C-alpha positions as CSV (number, residue, x, y, z in Angstrom):
1,M,-19.1,-4.7,6.2
2,K,-16.1,-2.5,6.0
3,T,-12.6,-3.8,5.6
4,Y,-8.9,-2.0,6.8
5,Y,-5.7,-2.8,5.9
6,L,-2.3,-2.3,7.8
7,Y,0.3,-1.9,5.3
8,I,4.1,-1.6,4.6
9,L,5.7,-0.1,1.6
10,A,9.3,-0.4,0.5
11,S,11.6,1.7,-1.9
12,K,13.4,-1.2,-2.5
13,K,14.6,-5.2,-1.2
14,N,16.0,-3.9,2.5
15,G,15.5,-0.6,1.7
16,T,13.6,2.1,3.5
17,L,10.1,1.0,5.0
18,Y,6.7,2.8,6.0
19,T,3.9,1.7,7.7
20,G,0.7,2.6,7.5
21,V,-2.9,2.2,7.7
22,T,-6.1,2.5,5.1
23,N,-9.8,1.7,4.1
24,N,-8.9,1.8,0.7
25,L,-5.6,0.2,-0.2
26,V,-5.5,0.4,-3.5
27,K,-6.3,4.0,-3.4
28,R,-3.8,4.9,-0.8
29,V,-0.9,3.0,-2.5
30,Y,-1.9,4.6,-5.7
31,E,-1.4,7.9,-4.0
32,H,2.0,6.9,-2.6
33,K,3.1,6.0,-6.3
34,E,2.0,8.9,-7.7
35,N,3.5,10.9,-5.2
36,L,-0.2,12.7,-4.4
37,V,0.7,13.3,-0.9
38,P,3.5,15.3,0.1
39,D,4.9,13.1,2.5
40,F,7.8,10.6,3.3
41,T,7.0,8.4,0.8
42,R,7.7,11.2,-1.7
43,K,10.6,12.3,0.3
44,Y,12.4,9.3,0.3
45,N,10.6,7.2,-2.8
46,V,9.0,4.3,-0.9
47,H,6.6,3.3,-3.4
48,H,6.7,-0.5,-3.5
49,L,3.5,-2.0,-1.6
50,I,5.1,-5.4,0.0
51,Y,3.1,-6.0,2.8
52,Y,-0.2,-5.8,3.7
53,E,-3.0,-7.2,6.6
54,E,-6.9,-6.9,6.5
55,F,-9.1,-6.4,9.5
56,S,-12.5,-5.9,10.2
57,D,-12.2,-3.1,12.4
58,I,-9.9,0.3,12.5
59,Y,-9.1,-0.4,15.9
60,G,-7.7,-4.1,15.1
61,A,-5.5,-2.1,11.9
62,I,-4.0,0.6,14.1
63,A,-3.2,-1.2,17.1
64,R,-1.3,-3.7,14.5
65,E,0.2,-0.5,13.1
66,N,1.6,0.6,16.6
67,Q,2.7,-3.0,17.2
68,I,5.1,-2.7,14.3
69,K,6.4,0.5,14.5
70,K,7.8,-0.4,17.4
71,W,9.3,-3.7,16.0
72,K,13.3,-3.9,15.5
73,R,14.0,-3.4,11.4
74,Q,14.9,-7.1,11.6
75,W,11.4,-8.3,12.6
76,K,10.0,-6.4,10.3
77,I,11.9,-7.6,7.3
78,N,11.0,-11.3,8.4
79,L,7.8,-10.7,8.4
80,I,7.8,-9.1,5.2
81,E,9.5,-12.1,4.2
82,K,7.5,-14.7,5.1
83,M,4.9,-13.5,3.4
84,N,6.8,-12.3,0.1
85,P,10.5,-13.0,0.3
86,D,11.1,-12.2,-3.0
87,W,9.8,-8.3,-1.9
88,K,7.4,-8.6,-5.2
89,D,5.5,-5.2,-5.8
90,L,2.0,-6.8,-4.3
91,Y,0.2,-3.6,-5.5
92,Y,-0.2,-5.3,-9.3
93,N,-1.9,-8.1,-7.4
94,F,-5.3,-6.4,-7.2
95,D,-8.1,-6.8,-9.1
96,C,-8.4,-2.8,-9.4
97,C,-4.8,-2.0,-10.2
98,P,-4.7,1.1,-12.3
99,S,-1.4,0.2,-14.0
100,A,-2.1,-3.5,-14.4
101,T,-3.9,-4.0,-17.2
102,V,-4.3,-0.5,-18.9
103,V,-5.9,-0.2,-22.1
104,E,-3.8,2.6,-23.2
105,S,0.0,3.1,-22.7
106,N,-0.4,6.3,-20.3
107,S,-1.2,4.1,-17.5
108,N,-4.3,6.2,-16.9
109,P,-6.6,4.8,-13.9
110,E,-9.7,5.3,-15.5
111,H,-9.0,3.0,-18.4
112,C,-8.4,-0.3,-16.4
113,H,-10.0,-3.2,-17.6
114,S,-10.4,-5.0,-14.5
115,C,-12.0,-1.8,-12.8
116,E,-14.8,-1.4,-15.4
117,G,-13.4,1.8,-16.3
118,R,-13.7,3.1,-12.5
119,N,-11.9,5.4,-11.3
120,P,-9.8,4.4,-8.0
121,K,-9.0,8.2,-6.9
122,S,-12.5,8.4,-6.6
123,K,-13.0,6.2,-3.4
124,N,-13.0,7.0,0.1
125,L,-9.9,7.1,2.3
126,D,-9.4,7.2,6.0
127,S,-5.9,7.3,6.9
128,A,-2.5,6.5,6.6
129,T,0.4,7.0,8.8
130,G,3.9,6.5,9.9
131,A,7.6,5.9,8.8
132,E,10.3,4.1,9.5
C-alpha cells in the first residue's frame, strides 16, 4: 500500500509557510532543502519540515492540503505547534534522511548509514504544490 503525505515547510519559526503533497516525503523535502526545484521554497528559503500527516490515498492528502491552504495563518500555526511546539526540522527524524547520519562530511545522500547506501533521489515522486 502506498503512503501519501501532506506536509508543511517553514523558513523559520513563525516564518513563511509552504504546504504540499507527495508520495515520498524524504525525497521531496530533500529536493526543497537542496533547491533542486526552482519554485516558491527556493525563492523564500522555506526548507524546514515542521509538520506532516500520512494518508493511504492521494485524494485524502489533496483534500487535506486544500483544507489547510484555506485556513487562516494562526490556525496553521496552532496545528504545527500541537505536533511540533519547538518547530524542529522533522526531516532529520526519518530513517532515510540524507543528512542525518552521513559517512562522509560532504552530506552526500549516497553515503547515508540508515539508507544502506540508497540514494533518496532515485525514488518516485508524485507532486507537491502550494504556498502561503
